[in-house]
C-alpha positions in Angstrom: 1.3 -9.7 -20.5 -2.6 -10.8 -20.8 -5.6 -8.9 -22.0 -8.4 -8.6 -19.7 -10.6 -10.7 -22.3 -7.6 -13.6 -22.0 -7.9 -13.4 -18.2 -11.8 -13.8 -18.0 -11.6 -16.9 -20.4 -9.0 -18.6 -17.9 -10.8 -17.9 -14.7 -12.1 -20.6 -12.4 -15.7 -21.7 -12.9 -16.8 -20.1 -9.6 -14.8 -16.9 -10.1 -16.9 -13.6 -11.0 -14.2 -11.1 -10.5 -11.1 -9.8 -11.9 -8.5 -9.8 -9.2 -5.9 -7.4 -9.3 -2.8 -6.4 -7.1 -1.2 -2.7 -7.6 2.4 -2.2 -6.8 5.8 -1.2 -8.1 8.0 -4.7 -8.2 6.2 -7.5 -9.7 8.8 -9.7 -8.1 8.0 -8.5 -4.6 4.3 -8.5 -5.2 4.6 -12.3 -6.1 6.0 -13.0 -2.5 3.6 -10.9 -0.7 1.3 -12.3 1.9 -1.9 -11.3 0.1 -0.8 -13.8 -2.5 -0.6 -17.0 -0.5 -4.2 -18.1 -0.9 -4.2 -17.2 -4.6 -1.1 -19.2 -5.2 -2.7 -22.1 -3.3 -6.0 -22.0 -5.2 -4.0 -21.3 -8.4 -6.1 -18.4 -9.0 -4.4 -15.6 -11.5 -3.9 -12.0 -10.3 -3.0 -9.3 -12.5 -0.2 -7.1 -11.2 -0.8 -3.5 -11.9 2.6 -1.8 -11.7 1.9 1.4 -13.5 1.1 4.5 -11.2 -1.9 5.3 -13.4 -3.5 1.7 -12.8 -4.8 2.2 -9.3 -6.5 5.2 -10.1 -7.9 4.0 -13.6 -9.5 1.1 -11.5 -11.1 3.4 -9.0 -13.2 4.5 -11.9 -13.6 1.6 -14.3 -15.5 -0.7 -11.9 -15.9 -3.7 -14.1 -15.2 -5.3 -17.6 -17.5 -7.9 -19.4 -19.6 -8.3 -16.4 -16.7 -9.1 -13.7 -16.1 -6.7 -11.4 -12.5 -5.6 -10.5 -11.4 -6.5 -7.0 -8.4 -5.2 -5.3 -6.9 -8.3 -3.5 -5.4 -6.0 -0.7 -8.9 -5.6 0.5 -11.5 -8.0 1.7 -11.8 -11.1 -0.7 -14.2 -13.7 -0.6 -13.5 -17.1 -2.2 -16.8 -18.5 -3.5 -15.4 -22.0 -4.1 -15.1 -22.5 -0.3 -18.0 -24.0 1.9 -20.1 -21.0 3.4 -21.6 -23.0 6.2 -18.1 -24.2 7.3 -16.4 -20.9 7.0 -19.2 -19.2 9.2 -19.1 -21.9 11.6 -15.1 -21.5 12.0 -15.4 -17.8 12.1 -17.8 -18.0 14.8 -15.7 -20.3 17.0 -12.7 -18.0 16.1 -14.2 -14.7 17.1 -15.5 -16.3 20.4 -12.0 -17.6 21.3 -10.3 -14.3 20.3 -12.6 -11.8 21.7 -10.8 -11.1 24.6 -7.3 -10.6 22.7 -9.0 -8.4 20.1 -10.7 -6.0 22.7 -7.4 -5.8 24.2 -5.6 -4.8 21.2 -8.1 -2.2 20.3 -7.5 -0.6 23.8 -3.7 -0.8 23.1 -3.8 0.5 19.3 -6.7 3.0 19.9 -7.2 5.3 16.8 -4.5 3.8 15.1 -6.5 0.7 13.8 -10.1 1.1 13.0 -11.2 -2.6 13.1 -9.4 -5.7 14.0 -10.7 -9.0 12.3 -9.9 -12.8 12.1 -8.1 -13.2 8.8 -9.5 -16.0 6.4 -6.6 -15.7 4.1 -3.5 -15.7 6.2 -0.9 -18.5 6.3 2.7 -17.7 7.2 2.2 -14.3 8.4 0.7 -13.5 11.9 -1.0 -10.5 11.0 -1.5 -7.9 8.0 -2.9 -4.2 7.9 -5.3 -3.5 4.9 -7.3 -0.3 4.3 -10.9 -1.4 4.3 -13.1 -1.6 1.6 -13.5 2.3 1.4 -9.9 3.2 1.9 -7.2 3.6 -0.8 -4.7 0.6 -0.9 -1.2 0.9 0.6 0.2 1.6 -3.0 -2.2 4.3 -3.6 -1.1 5.9 -0.1 2.7 5.8 -1.5 1.9 7.6 -4.4 -0.2 10.3 -2.4 2.8 10.5 0.0 5.2 11.3 -2.7 2.7 14.0 -4.0 2.5 15.6 -0.2 6.2 15.9 -0.4 5.9 17.7 -3.6 3.6 20.5 -1.8 0.2 19.0 -2.6 -1.8 20.0 0.5 -4.8 18.4 -0.8 -2.7 14.9 -0.7 -1.6 15.5 2.6 -5.1 15.7 4.2 -6.4 12.6 2.1 -3.4 10.7 3.6 -3.9 11.7 6.9 -7.7 10.7 6.7 -6.7 7.2 5.1 -5.4 6.3 8.6 -9.1 5.9 10.0 -9.8 3.2 7.4 -7.0 0.8 8.5 -8.2 -2.8 9.6 -6.0 -5.1 11.1 -6.3 -8.9 10.2 -4.9 -11.4 12.5 -4.0 -15.0 11.9 -5.9 -17.2 14.3 -3.3 -20.1 13.8 -0.1 -18.4 14.2 1.7 -19.1 17.2 2.7 -15.3 17.9 -1.2 -14.8 17.9 -1.7 -17.7 20.0 0.9 -16.7 22.3 -0.5 -13.1 22.8 -3.8 -14.9 23.6 -2.4 -16.3 26.6 -1.0 -13.5 27.9 -3.8 -10.9 27.0 -6.1 -10.4 29.9 -9.8 -12.0 30.0 -12.3 -9.8 28.7 -14.0 -7.2 31.1 -10.8 -7.4 33.3 -10.1 -3.7 34.3 -7.6 -4.4 36.9 -5.0 -6.0 34.2 -2.0 -3.8 34.2 -0.4 -4.6 30.9 3.4 -5.1 31.2 5.7 -2.9 29.3 7.1 -6.2 27.7 3.6 -7.2 26.4 2.5 -3.9 25.0 5.8 -3.6 23.0 4.9 -7.2 21.5 1.5 -5.9 20.7 3.1 -3.0 18.5 5.8 -5.2 17.1 2.8 -7.4 15.8 1.4 -3.9 14.3 4.7 -3.0 13.0 5.1 -6.4 11.0 1.5 -6.3 9.7 1.8 -2.7 8.4 5.0 -3.7 6.4 3.2 -6.8 5.3 0.5 -4.8 4.0 3.0 -2.6 2.2 2.5 0.6 4.5 5.6 2.5 5.4 6.3 2.7 9.2 6.5 6.2 10.5 9.0 5.8 13.2 8.7 8.1 16.3 10.3 8.3 19.7 8.0 5.3 21.0 9.3 3.2 18.1 12.9 4.0 19.0 12.3 3.2 22.7 10.9 -0.1 21.7 13.7 -1.2 19.4 16.1 -0.2 22.1 14.3 -2.4 24.7 14.5 -5.4 22.2 18.2 -4.9 21.8 18.9 -4.4 25.5 17.0 -7.7 26.1 19.0 -9.4 23.3 22.2 -8.2 24.3 21.3 -8.8 28.1 22.2 -5.1 29.0 20.8 -4.3 32.3 20.8 -0.6 32.5 20.8 2.1 29.5 22.7 4.6 31.9 25.9 6.0 30.3 29.1 5.0 31.5 31.5 7.5 32.7 33.8 9.2 30.3 37.4 7.6 29.6 40.3 9.7 31.4 43.1 9.3 28.9 46.6 9.8 30.0 48.4 13.0 28.9 50.9 12.1 26.1 54.0 14.2 25.6 54.3 15.4 21.9 57.7 14.2 20.6 58.8 15.1 16.9 58.8 12.2 14.6 62.0 10.5 14.2 63.7 10.5 10.9 66.0 8.1 9.6 68.7 10.2 7.7 70.6 7.3 6.4 67.6 6.0 4.6 65.7 9.1 3.8 68.9 11.3 2.5 72.3 11.1 0.8 75.0 12.0 3.0 78.2 14.3 1.6 81.2 14.5 3.6 83.2 17.7 3.3 86.5 18.8 4.9 88.2 21.8 5.6 91.1 23.8 7.5 90.1 25.8 10.4 92.9 28.4 10.7 91.5 29.4 14.3 92.2 26.3 15.7 95.0 25.3 13.4 93.2 21.9 12.4 91.1 19.9 9.9 87.3 19.6 10.4 84.5 17.7 8.9 81.1 18.8 7.6 78.2 16.3 7.3 75.6 17.4 4.4 72.6 15.6 3.7 70.8 15.8 0.3 67.3 14.4 0.1 67.0 11.3 -1.9 
């Protein structure tokens, strides 16, 4: 536990913002891809795990001349060479312009904007909610409220999708592979294969999860997963096999071992009709 005053006293010389991360589990938050660059720079981030925290910081903008900054949105580090960052950003934008244009067509309204990420390390992509949208954590709270019958929360939650931004990692091999397979910008004759389209959506699915958003599985999602399983297991067709014709089995009563399950007693009697001695076996359950 650290106070805001103590946090400011320990900030870097170049730091003018109070970085915070709203979520539920501090251990999960520490391993988030949003934290990668903060770990690298040894910059402290406040973990806000109480549901009221995120709403509170929407209304309390600053403390002691330090603005609060949600790290799940766009973050600029002022200790970096701005000229180098701009030149590098320009090169990346030119290199990946065809991929970004193609992904925009594939995703349609599901993503508002696609940008080159300046912070990702291990992840190929991540989804944020833009500077004006609510964080994934707040959306989860709103979602629980919508289940409770809050119609206003449902409407707000639906509107939040229009702010979602996809950041792609230009150094990641998966993104580089997509770039190689994507069409050139302006190539209207290019036909996107099902496999390439599935790959683009898997990138989006993992980016949503990395950003803390919940997936909303539908039939298209299920079909993509089935196609991946089929490829992995080398299944050539998803046509069902014929039903098995099972042989008819006769119903025999179970065999009972009388000697083991019952105690046997023997009785003898004289049969006057036949003028002979006869034997009777009597079994009594043990």
